[in-house]
Every structure is written in C-alpha cells, then in structure tokens.
C-alpha positions as CSV (number, residue, x, y, z in Angstrom):
1,M,-25.0,0.0,-19.8
2,Q,-22.7,1.5,-17.2
3,E,-19.4,3.1,-18.3
4,K,-16.4,1.4,-16.7
5,N,-14.0,3.3,-14.4
6,I,-14.6,6.8,-15.8
7,G,-12.5,9.2,-13.8
8,R,-11.8,6.5,-11.1
9,R,-8.3,6.9,-9.6
10,K,-6.4,3.9,-8.6
11,I,-5.8,3.1,-4.9
12,V,-2.4,2.3,-3.6
13,S,-2.0,0.7,-0.1
14,V,1.0,1.7,2.0
15,I,1.9,-0.8,4.7
16,G,4.5,-0.7,7.5
17,N,5.3,-0.1,11.2
18,R,2.6,1.2,13.4
19,Q,5.2,2.8,15.7
20,I,7.9,5.0,14.2
21,E,9.8,8.1,15.2
22,K,8.5,11.4,13.7
23,D,12.0,12.5,12.8
24,G,13.1,9.1,11.5
25,L,13.7,7.7,8.0
26,R,10.5,5.7,7.9
27,Y,8.3,8.7,8.7
28,K,10.1,10.8,6.1
29,I,9.8,8.2,3.4
30,A,6.1,7.5,4.2
31,F,5.2,11.2,4.3
32,E,7.0,11.9,1.0
33,L,5.5,8.8,-0.6
34,G,1.9,9.9,0.4
35,K,2.5,13.3,-1.2
36,A,4.0,11.8,-4.3
37,L,1.2,9.3,-4.7
38,V,-1.5,12.0,-4.7
39,D,0.7,14.2,-6.9
40,N,0.7,11.3,-9.4
41,G,-3.1,10.8,-9.3
42,Y,-3.5,8.0,-6.9
43,R,-5.6,7.6,-3.7
44,V,-3.8,6.4,-0.6
45,Q,-5.1,3.5,1.5
46,S,-3.7,2.0,4.8
47,G,-4.7,0.4,8.0
48,G,-5.5,3.9,9.2
49,L,-3.8,3.8,12.5
50,L,-0.5,5.4,13.6
51,G,3.1,5.1,12.4
52,V,3.6,4.6,8.7
53,M,-0.2,4.7,8.2
54,E,-0.5,8.2,9.7
55,A,2.7,9.5,8.0
56,V,1.6,8.4,4.5
57,M,-1.8,10.1,5.0
58,A,-0.3,13.3,6.3
59,G,1.9,13.4,3.2
60,A,-1.1,12.8,1.0
61,R,-2.9,15.7,2.6
62,A,0.2,17.9,2.0
63,S,0.0,17.4,-1.8
64,K,-1.0,20.4,-3.8
65,H,-3.3,18.0,-5.7
66,Y,-5.0,16.6,-2.6
67,H,-8.8,16.4,-2.5
68,E,-11.1,15.2,0.2
69,G,-11.4,11.4,-0.2
70,D,-7.8,10.8,-1.2
71,T,-7.0,9.0,2.1
72,I,-8.8,5.7,3.0
73,A,-8.4,4.0,6.4
74,L,-9.4,0.4,6.9
75,V,-9.4,0.3,10.7
76,P,-9.4,-3.1,12.4
77,S,-12.2,-2.3,14.9
78,F,-15.8,-1.0,14.5
79,D,-14.7,2.3,16.1
80,T,-14.1,5.0,13.5
81,E,-12.4,7.1,16.2
82,T,-9.3,4.9,16.2
83,A,-8.3,6.2,12.7
84,N,-5.6,8.8,12.6
85,G,-6.6,12.4,12.0
86,Y,-5.5,12.4,8.3
87,A,-8.0,9.8,7.2
88,D,-10.8,11.1,5.0
89,V,-12.7,7.9,4.5
90,V,-12.8,5.6,7.5
91,I,-14.1,2.1,7.0
92,P,-14.6,0.3,10.4
93,T,-14.0,-3.3,9.3
94,G,-14.5,-5.0,12.7
95,L,-12.1,-7.7,11.3
96,D,-9.1,-7.1,13.6
97,V,-6.0,-8.4,11.9
98,M,-8.0,-10.1,9.2
99,R,-8.6,-6.6,7.8
100,N,-5.0,-7.0,6.4
101,A,-6.5,-8.8,3.4
102,L,-8.5,-5.7,2.6
103,V,-5.5,-3.4,3.0
104,A,-3.6,-5.7,0.5
105,N,-6.5,-5.6,-2.0
106,A,-5.5,-2.4,-3.7
107,Y,-4.1,-1.8,-7.2
108,A,-0.6,-1.9,-5.7
109,V,1.0,-2.3,-2.3
110,I,4.1,-0.4,-1.1
111,G,5.9,-1.3,2.1
112,V,8.0,0.8,4.5
113,G,9.6,-1.3,7.2
114,G,7.0,-3.4,9.0
115,G,6.5,-6.3,11.5
116,A,4.2,-9.3,11.5
117,G,1.1,-7.4,10.3
118,T,3.1,-6.1,7.4
119,L,4.4,-9.6,6.5
120,C,0.8,-10.8,6.5
121,E,-0.2,-7.9,4.1
122,Y,2.7,-8.8,1.8
123,A,1.5,-12.4,1.7
124,F,-2.0,-11.4,0.8
125,A,-0.8,-8.9,-1.8
126,W,1.3,-11.7,-3.4
127,S,-1.7,-14.1,-3.4
128,F,-4.0,-11.4,-4.8
129,N,-1.6,-10.8,-7.8
130,R,-0.8,-7.2,-6.9
131,L,2.2,-5.1,-7.8
132,I,4.3,-5.0,-4.7
133,I,7.1,-2.5,-4.0
134,A,9.3,-2.5,-0.8
135,F,11.7,0.0,0.6
136,E,14.9,-2.0,1.0
137,N,16.4,0.7,3.3
138,T,13.7,0.8,6.0
139,G,14.3,-2.4,7.9
140,G,11.6,-4.8,8.9
141,W,9.9,-7.1,6.4
142,S,10.2,-4.6,3.6
143,E,14.0,-4.8,3.7
144,K,13.9,-8.6,4.0
145,L,11.5,-9.1,1.1
146,A,12.8,-6.5,-1.3
147,N,13.9,-8.1,-4.6
148,T,12.5,-11.5,-3.8
149,R,9.7,-13.7,-4.8
150,L,7.4,-14.9,-2.0
151,D,7.0,-18.3,-3.6
152,S,7.6,-20.2,-6.8
153,S,4.2,-19.6,-8.3
154,E,4.1,-17.9,-11.7
155,R,1.7,-15.0,-11.2
156,Y,2.3,-13.4,-14.6
157,P,3.8,-15.5,-17.4
158,D,4.4,-12.3,-19.3
159,I,6.4,-10.7,-16.5
160,P,9.4,-12.9,-15.9
161,E,11.0,-10.4,-13.5
162,D,7.9,-10.6,-11.2
163,K,8.9,-10.1,-7.6
164,V,8.6,-7.8,-4.7
165,Y,10.4,-4.8,-6.3
166,G,13.0,-3.2,-4.0
167,V,13.5,0.6,-4.0
168,T,15.4,3.1,-1.9
169,T,13.8,6.4,-2.9
170,V,10.3,7.7,-3.3
171,E,11.2,8.7,-6.9
172,E,12.1,5.1,-7.7
173,A,8.9,3.8,-6.1
174,I,6.7,6.2,-8.1
175,K,8.6,5.5,-11.4
176,L,8.2,1.7,-10.9
177,L,4.5,2.1,-9.9
178,N,3.7,4.3,-13.0
179,E,5.5,2.0,-15.3
180,N,4.1,-1.3,-14.0
181,I,0.6,-0.7,-12.5
182,E,-1.2,-1.5,-15.7
183,R,0.9,-4.7,-16.2
184,Y,-0.4,-6.1,-12.8
185,S,-4.1,-6.2,-13.8
186,S,-4.9,-9.8,-12.9
187,R,-7.3,-10.3,-10.0
188,H,-7.3,-13.2,-7.6
189,Q,-9.7,-16.0,-8.4
190,P,-11.3,-18.3,-5.8
191,I,-9.5,-21.5,-5.1
192,S,-10.9,-24.3,-7.1
193,I,-10.8,-28.0,-6.4
C-alpha cells in the first residue's frame, strides 16, 4: 500500500494581472507573497507568464528556503518558452484560457488585482471548493471580490464565514492561509443529474 502525501508540500496558486509595473504595489505584493509562501513551506503555481505571475515566482526564488521545483507554470500554449524565467516546472497545457481551471485547482488561490482571466480563475476556485484569498488593495477583481461570496451555495456547512477572504498585507494572507488551508479540504465532485 502506498503512503499518502509523505513530505508533499501544498501548492498555492497566485492569480492576477499579466501586465504590472515593476515598481508598483501589485509587483511588490506578488513578490513578497511568493517569498512568504516558500518561507512557509508551500510551492507556488501560476499561469506562468508575466506580471503578477512572474513577480510571485521571482519572490519564491528569493526565499532562503527555495528549492528547485518550488515554482510551477501552467502556460496556455504548447510552447514551454512562453513561461517566465523564474518557472522551474513548466507544463504546456495547450488549453489557452481553459487552463485557468487548472490554475485554480490548487490547495488555495490568492489573487492580486486581475482582469477577466483572474475573474474566471476565481469562479473556478469557488466551484472547486478552494480556500480563496484576495488582496482588497490591489484593484481589479481581487478588490471587487474581497470579502464576498461568489454565490449562495453552501460550500462548507462547518465554515459559516466562508467567502473570498480579503486581506491588505502579505502577513495577513499567510496567517489566513496557515490557519484555514486544512479546513478547506473538500474536493469538487462531478455534476450529477
């Protein structure tokens, strides 16, 4: 019999804008978030392109606890060369925007800003019963969805406060993640008729 999850670190997806300024708040938050995630024993996953995706992976690589394999890029094309230079593992999905479902299928999803693609990833993460955290001070869909429920479905009867949790600092995000990731353990089941 195979041992379950021995030494396996949880993967956290970070979603957000594909175009950001390197000296802006979104870049700073994503970079510090990537570093803090690896410092806390998580692996970092994203769509693997530029913007928030690149910043979070650069931050992950800056962690003193970084090991090769800590950054996972799920790129939309079959071309591995489209991934940013900080990606360790590049998975060429060939799914274009449909790869957003794969990005949202991590243990938790954290959003920094974001446009339509990010909105799609939030919806998938909600449907997949994931822990979702959104920076409410970074604009875009993260700011709009922070501290809300995406619909009226009861995802976790034992978590009455279930919602997209809003945060303003990386420290708040990590604290919330560490305190709640085990509570959000349900996995999406196929739709039944």
